[in-house]
C-alpha positions in Angstrom: 0.0 0.2 -0.1 2.1 2.5 -1.4 -0.2 5.3 -0.6 -0.2 4.7 3.2 1.2 8.3 4.8 2.9 7.8 8.7 3.8 10.8 10.0 4.5 12.1 13.5 4.1 15.7 14.7 7.6 16.5 16.9 6.1 20.0 17.4 3.2 20.0 19.6 1.4 21.7 17.3 -2.9 20.9 16.7 -3.0 17.3 15.5 -6.0 14.9 14.5 -6.7 13.9 18.1 -9.0 16.6 17.7 -10.8 14.9 14.9 -10.8 11.1 15.9 -13.4 9.4 16.4 -13.8 5.3 17.0 -15.2 3.0 14.0 -16.4 -0.4 14.6 -13.6 -1.6 11.8 -14.2 -5.1 10.0 -11.2 -7.8 10.1 -10.3 -8.5 5.9 -11.5 -12.1 6.4 -15.1 -11.1 6.9 -17.8 -12.0 4.6 -18.7 -8.5 2.2 -22.4 -9.1 2.1 -22.9 -9.2 6.2 -19.8 -5.9 5.5 -22.9 -4.7 3.4 -25.9 -5.7 6.0 -24.0 -3.7 8.5 -24.0 -0.3 6.3 -27.9 -1.1 5.3 -28.7 -1.4 9.6 -26.5 2.0 10.6 -27.1 4.5 8.4 -25.1 7.1 9.9 -21.8 4.2 9.0 -20.3 6.5 6.3 -16.7 4.0 6.4 -14.7 2.0 7.6 -11.5 0.8 7.8 -10.2 -3.1 7.8 -7.7 -4.7 9.3 -6.2 -7.4 9.7 -5.7 -10.4 12.3 -3.0 -7.8 14.7 -5.4 -5.3 14.5 -3.0 -3.4 11.8 -4.9 -1.8 8.8 -4.8 -2.7 5.8 -7.6 -1.0 3.8 -10.6 1.1 3.8 -14.1 0.5 2.8 -17.0 3.7 2.0 -20.8 3.2 1.4 -20.5 4.6 -1.8 -18.7 2.0 -3.0 -19.7 -1.4 -1.5 -23.3 -0.1 -2.1 -22.1 0.4 -5.7 -21.2 -3.6 -6.5 -24.0 -4.9 -4.7 -26.6 -2.9 -6.6 -25.3 -4.9 -10.0 -27.9 -7.9 -10.5 -27.3 -10.9 -8.8 -24.9 -9.5 -7.3 -25.2 -11.1 -3.6 -25.0 -14.7 -5.2 -22.2 -13.9 -6.8 -20.1 -12.6 -3.9 -22.3 -13.7 -0.8 -18.9 -16.3 -0.1 -16.2 -12.9 -1.6 -14.2 -11.8 1.5 -14.7 -8.0 1.8 -10.6 -7.6 1.6 -11.3 -8.2 -2.3 -13.6 -5.1 -2.6 -11.9 -2.8 0.0 -10.1 0.3 -1.0 -6.5 -0.6 -0.9 -4.6 2.4 -1.1 -6.2 4.3 1.7 -4.4 6.8 3.8 -3.1 6.2 7.1 -2.2 8.3 9.4 -0.3 8.4 13.1 -2.8 10.0 16.2 -0.2 12.5 16.0 0.3 13.7 12.9 -0.2 17.6 12.7 -3.2 18.8 10.9 -1.5 20.8 8.5 0.2 17.6 7.6 -2.8 15.5 7.1 -4.4 18.2 4.9 -1.3 18.3 3.0 -1.1 14.4 2.6 -5.3 14.9 1.6 -4.0 17.5 -1.0 -1.3 15.6 -2.5 -3.2 12.3 -3.0 -6.7 13.1 -4.1 -9.1 15.0 -2.7 -11.2 12.1 -2.9 -9.9 11.5 1.0 -12.1 14.0 1.7 -14.6 12.0 1.3 -13.6 8.8 2.0 -11.6 10.6 5.3 -9.0 8.7 7.0 -7.9 5.9 8.8 -6.0 7.0 12.7 -3.5 4.4 14.2 -1.6 4.3 17.3 1.6 2.6 17.4 1.0 1.3 14.6 -2.4 -0.2 15.7 -6.2 0.4 14.5 -7.2 3.7 16.7 -10.1 5.1 14.8 -11.2 7.2 11.9 -10.5 11.2 10.8 -14.0 12.3 8.5 -12.7 15.0 5.8 -15.6 16.9 6.9 -14.3 17.1 10.4 -11.3 18.4 8.7 -12.6 20.8 7.2 -14.4 22.6 9.8 -11.1 21.9 12.0 -9.3 23.8 9.5 -11.8 26.7 9.3 -12.2 27.3 13.0 -8.9 27.1 13.4 -8.7 30.1 11.0 -10.8 32.1 12.1 -9.1 31.9 15.8 -6.3 33.4 14.0 -8.1 36.0 11.9 -9.4 37.3 15.2 -6.3 38.3 15.9 -6.0 39.1 12.5 -9.1 41.5 12.6 -8.3 43.0 15.8 -4.7 43.8 15.1 -2.6 45.6 13.0 -0.7 42.9 10.7 2.0 45.7 9.8 2.7 46.4 12.6 1.5 44.6 15.2 -0.3 47.1 17.5 -4.3 46.8 17.7 -6.7 48.1 14.4 -9.5 50.3 14.1 -12.0 47.7 15.8 -10.2 47.0 18.7 -9.1 50.9 19.8 -12.7 51.1 19.6 -13.2 49.0 22.2 -10.4 49.8 24.1 -11.1 53.8 24.1 -14.9 52.4 25.3 -13.3 50.4 27.9 -11.2 53.4 29.7 -14.1 56.1 29.3 -16.3 53.3 31.1 -13.7 52.9 34.2 -12.8 57.0 34.2 -16.8 57.4 34.4 -16.3 54.9 37.3 -12.7 55.9 38.9 -13.8 60.1 38.1 -10.0 59.8 36.2 -9.7 61.0 32.2 -9.2 59.7 29.9 -6.8 61.7 26.5 -7.0 60.7 23.1 -4.4 61.5 20.9 -4.2 61.6 16.9 -0.3 61.2 15.2 -0.5 61.3 11.9 3.3 61.2 10.0 3.9 64.5 8.2 4.5 63.9 4.3 4.5 60.3 4.5 3.1 60.6 1.2 6.1 62.1 -0.4 8.2 59.0 1.4 6.0 56.5 0.2 6.3 57.8 -3.6 10.1 58.8 -3.3 12.1 55.4 -1.5 8.8 52.8 -2.4 6.2 51.2 -0.4 8.6 48.7 1.1 10.3 52.1 2.7 7.5 53.3 3.8 6.1 50.1 5.6 9.3 50.1 7.7 8.8 53.7 8.6 5.9 52.8 10.1 7.3 49.8 11.9 10.4 52.1 13.1 7.5 54.6 14.3 5.0 52.0 16.1 8.3 51.0 18.1 9.2 54.5 19.0 5.4 55.9 20.2 4.9 52.2 22.3 8.4 53.3 23.8 6.7 56.7 25.0 3.4 54.8 26.7 2.5 52.7 30.0 1.6 49.3 29.4 -2.3 50.4 30.1 -1.9 52.6 27.5 -3.4 51.5 24.1 -1.5 52.5 20.5 -3.6 51.4 17.3 -3.0 51.9 13.9 -6.5 53.5 12.2 -4.6 53.1 8.4 -1.7 54.3 6.1 0.2 57.1 8.8 -2.3 57.2 11.2 -1.9 56.0 14.8 -3.7 56.7 17.4 -3.3 57.0 21.0 -5.4 55.8 24.2 -4.3 57.6 28.2 -6.3 55.9 30.9 -6.2 57.4 34.4 -4.3 60.6 34.3 -5.1 62.8 36.8 -5.1 65.8 35.1 -4.3 67.1 31.1 -1.0 68.0 32.0 -0.2 64.3 32.0 -1.7 64.4 28.6 0.3 67.2 27.5 3.9 65.0 28.5 3.1 62.1 26.6 2.2 64.4 23.4 5.5 66.1 24.1 7.4 62.7 24.3 6.0 61.5 21.5 6.5 64.3 19.5 10.6 64.3 20.4 10.6 61.0 19.7 9.4 60.6 16.1 12.1 63.7 15.5 15.6 61.3 16.4 16.7 60.9 12.7 16.3 56.3 11.6 18.3 54.8 9.8 16.0 53.6 6.7 17.1 52.1 3.1 21.2 52.7 4.3 19.9 56.7 4.7 20.0 58.9 7.5 15.7 60.2 7.9 14.0 62.6 9.8 10.4 62.8 10.0 8.0 64.5 12.1 4.0 64.1 12.9 1.2 66.5 14.0 -0.6 65.4 17.2 -3.8 66.2 18.4 -5.7 65.7 22.0 -9.4 65.3 23.6 -9.8 64.7 26.8 -12.9 62.2 27.1 -14.9 63.5 29.2 -13.9 67.6 29.6 -14.0 67.9 25.8 -16.7 65.0 25.0 -18.4 62.4 26.9 -19.2 60.5 23.3 -17.4 58.7 22.2 -17.4 59.5 18.7 -17.4 63.2 19.5 -13.8 62.7 20.7 -12.8 61.1 18.3 -13.9 64.1 15.8 -12.2 66.4 18.3 -8.6 64.8 18.5 -9.1 64.9 14.4 -9.8 68.8 14.8 -7.4 69.5 16.7 -4.5 67.4 14.8 -6.1 68.8 11.4 -5.5 72.5 12.9 -1.5 71.2 13.8 -1.7 70.3 10.0 -2.3 73.6 8.8 -0.1 75.5 11.7 3.2 73.8 10.0 2.8 70.9 11.7 5.9 68.6 13.8 4.0 69.7 17.7 0.9 68.8 19.1 -2.4 70.5 19.5 -5.3 70.1 22.8 -8.2 70.0 21.5 -10.2 73.9 22.2 -13.8 75.5 21.1 -13.0 76.7 18.3 -11.0 73.9 16.2 -13.0 73.3 13.8 -10.8 73.0 10.9 -11.7 69.5 10.3 -15.4 69.8 10.4 -14.7 72.3 7.8 -12.8 70.2 5.5 -15.4 67.4 5.6 -18.3 69.8 4.7 -16.3 71.0 2.1 -15.5 67.6 0.8 -18.9 67.2 1.1 -20.2 70.1 -0.9 -18.0 69.6 -3.5 -18.4 65.7 -3.4 -22.6 66.7 -4.5 -21.5 68.4 -7.9 -18.8 66.0 -8.8 -21.3 64.1 -10.5 -22.8 66.5 -12.9 -19.8 67.6 -13.7 -17.6 64.8 -15.4 -15.3 64.3 -12.4 -15.3 60.7 -11.6 -13.6 58.2 -14.1 -12.7 54.7 -14.0 -9.6 52.7 -14.5 -8.5 48.8 -14.4 -6.9 46.9 -13.0 -6.2 43.5 -15.0 -6.3 39.7 -13.5 -4.4 37.0 -14.8 -4.4 33.3 -14.4 -0.6 32.7 -14.3 -1.2 28.8 -15.2 -2.2 29.9 -18.9 -0.5 33.2 -19.2 -3.7 34.9 -19.9 -6.2 37.9 -18.7 -9.4 36.3 -17.1 -10.9 39.6 -16.1 -10.6 43.2 -14.7 -11.4 45.4 -12.2 -12.6 48.5 -12.6 -12.1 51.0 -9.7 -13.1 54.4 -9.0 -10.9 57.9 -9.2 -12.4 61.4 -8.6 -10.3 64.1 -10.5 -11.2 67.8 -8.7 -10.1 70.8 -10.8 -8.9 72.5 -7.4 -8.0 69.3 -4.9 -6.9 67.3 -7.8 -7.1 63.5 -7.0 -9.1 63.0 -4.0 -8.3 59.5 -2.5 -11.8 57.0 -2.4 -11.1 56.3 1.3 -11.3 59.7 2.0 -14.5 60.5 -0.5 -16.6 56.9 -0.2 -17.1 57.3 3.2 -19.2 60.3 3.2 -20.9 59.5 -0.4 -22.0 56.6 2.0 -23.6 59.0 4.6 -24.6 61.6 2.5 -26.5 59.1 0.4 -24.8 60.1 -2.5 -23.5 56.7 -3.2 -26.3 54.9 -5.1 -26.1 57.8 -7.8 -22.0 57.4 -8.3 -22.3 53.1 -7.9 -24.9 53.5 -10.6 -22.9 55.7 -13.0 -20.0 53.3 -12.3 -22.3 50.3 -13.0 -23.6 51.6 -16.1 -19.9 52.8 -17.8 -18.3 49.3 -16.8 -21.4 47.4 -18.8 -20.4 50.3 -22.4 -17.3 49.9 -21.6 -17.0 46.4 -22.1 -19.0 46.8 -25.4 -16.2 48.9 -26.2 -13.7 46.9 -25.3 -15.4 43.6 -27.2 -16.2 45.6 -30.4 -11.7 46.8 -30.9 -11.6 42.8 -30.6 -10.4 42.4 -26.9 -11.7 38.5 -25.7 -14.9 39.3 -22.7 -13.6 39.2 -19.9 -15.3 39.5 -16.9 -15.4 43.2 -15.1 -15.3 43.5 -11.3 -17.0 45.9 -9.7 -17.3 46.9 -6.1 -20.6 46.7 -4.2 -21.5 49.6 -1.5 -23.6 47.7 1.4 -26.2 51.4 1.3 -26.2 50.1 -2.8 -27.0 46.5 -2.0 -29.5 47.0 0.4 -31.8 49.7 -1.7 -34.8 48.3 -2.9 -34.7 47.7 -6.2 -31.0 46.3 -6.7 -31.9 44.0 -9.2 -33.7 46.1 -11.3 -31.1 48.0 -11.9 -28.7 45.3 -12.9 -31.3 44.4 -15.2 -31.6 47.9 -16.4 -27.6 48.3 -17.2 -27.6 44.6 -19.0 -30.3 45.7 -21.2 -29.1 48.9 -22.0 -25.3 48.0 -22.4 -25.8 44.6 -23.6 -23.2 43.8 -21.5 -23.7 39.6 -21.3 -24.2 38.9 -17.6 -21.8 36.1 -17.5 -19.0 39.2 -17.9 -19.8 41.4 -14.9 -18.8 39.9 -11.3 -19.8 41.8 -7.6 -17.5 42.2 -5.5 -19.1 42.5 -2.0 -18.0 42.9 1.5 -17.9 40.0 4.1 -19.5 42.0 6.9 -22.6 42.5 4.5 -22.8 39.0 3.9 -23.5 38.3 7.9 -26.1 41.1 8.0 -29.7 40.7 7.7 -28.9 37.4 6.1 -32.2 36.5 4.3 -32.8 39.1 2.1 -28.9 38.9 1.5 -29.3 35.5 0.2 -33.0 36.6 -1.9 -31.3 39.7 -3.5 -27.9 37.1 -4.3 -30.1 34.0 -5.7 -32.1 37.0 -7.5 -28.9 38.0 -9.6 -27.4 34.2 -9.6 -31.0 34.0 -12.0 -29.7 37.1 -14.2 -26.0 35.1 -14.4 -24.1 37.3 -12.6 -20.7 36.7 -11.2 -20.9 37.1 -7.2 -17.1 37.3 -5.2 -16.3 38.1 -1.6 -13.9 40.7 -1.5 -11.0 41.3 0.9 -11.8 37.4 2.1 -9.6 36.5 5.3 -10.0 40.3 7.4 -13.7 39.4 8.2 -16.1 36.8 9.1 -14.6 34.4 6.7 -17.5 31.9 8.0 -18.0 28.8 6.4 -21.5 28.4 6.9 -22.3 31.5 4.9 -20.1 30.5 1.7 -22.2 27.5 2.1 -25.2 29.6 2.1 -24.7 32.0 -0.5 -22.9 29.8 -2.7 -20.6 33.2 -4.3 -18.2 32.3 -7.3 -15.3 33.8 -6.4 -12.6 34.7 -3.4 -10.6 37.6 -3.2 -8.2 36.9 -0.6 -6.9 39.9 0.8 -3.8 41.8 0.2 -2.8 42.0 3.9 -2.3 38.4 3.5 0.1 38.4 0.0 2.2 40.7 0.9 5.5 39.2 2.3 4.1 35.8 2.5 7.1 34.1 0.9 8.9 35.4 4.6 6.1 35.0 6.5 4.3 31.8 8.0 1.2 33.5 9.4 0.2 34.8 6.3 1.5 30.9 4.7 -1.0 28.8 6.7 -4.0 31.6 6.2 -3.6 31.4 2.8 -3.4 27.6 2.5 -6.8 27.2 4.5 -8.2 29.6 2.4 -7.2 27.8 -1.0 -8.2 24.7 1.0 -12.0 26.0 2.2 -12.2 27.4 -1.4 -11.1 24.3 -3.3 -13.4 22.3 -1.2 -16.2 23.9 -2.2 -15.6 24.7 -6.3 -14.8 28.8 -5.5 -12.3 30.0 -8.1 -9.7 32.0 -5.8 -7.9 35.5 -6.6 -4.3 36.9 -5.0 -5.4 40.5 -4.3 -1.7 42.8 -4.1 0.7 41.0 -6.0 3.6 43.3 -5.7 6.8 41.1 -6.4 8.5 37.5 -7.9 9.3 36.1 -4.4 4.9 36.9 -3.6 3.8 35.4 -6.9 5.8 32.0 -6.3 5.0 31.4 -2.9 1.3 32.0 -4.2 2.0 29.6 -6.7 2.8 27.1 -4.2 -0.6 27.2 -3.0 -2.2 26.5 -5.7 -3.7 29.8 -6.5 -4.1 31.0 -10.8 -5.3 33.8 -10.9 -3.6 37.2 -8.9 -4.2 40.9 -9.6 -1.7 43.7 -8.5 0.8 45.9 -9.4 3.5 42.9 -10.7 1.2 42.6 -13.1 0.0 46.2 -14.0 -1.5 49.4 -11.8 -5.1 50.6 -12.6 -4.6 52.0 -15.6 -7.5 54.2 -18.1 -9.8 51.6 -20.8 -7.7 53.1 -23.8 -4.6 52.4 -22.0 -5.8 48.1 -21.0 -6.6 48.2 -25.0 -2.6 48.9 -25.9 -1.4 46.9 -22.4 -3.4 43.5 -22.9 -1.5 44.1 -27.2 1.6 44.1 -25.2 0.4 41.1 -23.0 -0.4 39.1 -25.9 2.8 39.7 -28.1 4.4 38.7 -24.4 3.0 35.5 -23.8 3.9 34.9 -27.7 
């Protein structure tokens, strides 16, 4: 039985003991018809091991195989004296009870996914001990991945500090404690000055290293009871609790400003940076969390306006941040009618077939005075004001027309992925809008892919399921965007039957050097493959990341390694060049 694998786990990691359950085995000399009767009488029996007289496994029999044999005419008469060893699977997977879960998953992948159905035989000291089903393995991987992802969902992967979600929880707990003890809480917004310039001139890798150094320096200025979090980009926040006076917060703010100013070595260069800090005090400045956050943000914006490289305590006259937001909202109101929006497209390729399989449409806003406004700034405002509905509709119609134009120009039809806001998705008549887009633009619905968030799937699931079913009936493709950063639930993937999973770029970045990312991507791939869902890796920027992804059999990728997001007319040129390179 050359397919038998006996592997032990020397590292003390999670083993197949958690999957083990005892199933009464059959001896190889037992008659097949008697074994068949056992399967008929016990509806819960799916597969069982075949053992020799010593108690060592020699094969496996599973319900589907034995019933298939005996369904043939006269099979019972012909096989009434046939021992089960003549009908068993002689090449099962046999593993030691201390085999690592990851090793078992890899063994099944390499040996053939039929073992996910048949299950595997477990031995202890070489003798039969029990069985493990593929379903139990999949559930264990999914649950463990969710435990790992809880860590990833609450902590920033780059710096290791809490992220926005955990920050809000820590701030709430600190304020509740302050309310009981009559102490103060300080919220400090920390924004690095001219970080974008460093990113653009030295590269994203240098920018990442800079953020790690800054995070370490910020930690050095804090107590163990304080919280440092990264909100995204170059924005950090600090929560100081159990303070006696504002002076305590000022001392910390001063030390942060001084610490960040200290020269650092980055990419063999000596670099000096600065930061702008805004400070708000609970409950003095606001006893509402959202209000406190807004006021710390307003104080930070005032520092930016006045020249950077210092801190500012909030006061009632500081409304700069609010004014800027209101200005942005006002300009956003007229952006659509003034034709300030445009779309760029990022190619998606199959690296095994070496062909383009799709593009993702990405919205951009070019204001005549502000220049390019990042989506992270205007999309939340569009959602808050309800403008997202009109903007989203504009995107869908333009994507449909663009697809038709590309086909008319000789490009092969490929999927165009469009990000859908949860607000837009829940709008009454969303499916009617999709039908109208298809009718007016003549886009084949199989080439329109809607990208949805994990969070959307987990709220009002009955309505979501009904809407998704209607979209699938139309022929629309459905994808989960940024998979792995939210719930990553096996249950909703079963329930909603999506077509594609987009593995979040945070797991792809430096995957060749990050074991945690490798484990997560391996689990996501196993999950997707078991459900026959297409997988695509986002944010692939280097050959090292590409080679690592290939090891996990992820065929489709998207990222700067292939192409940056480019205008529609440039995509045609890019595609023609790509075709020439293939040949």
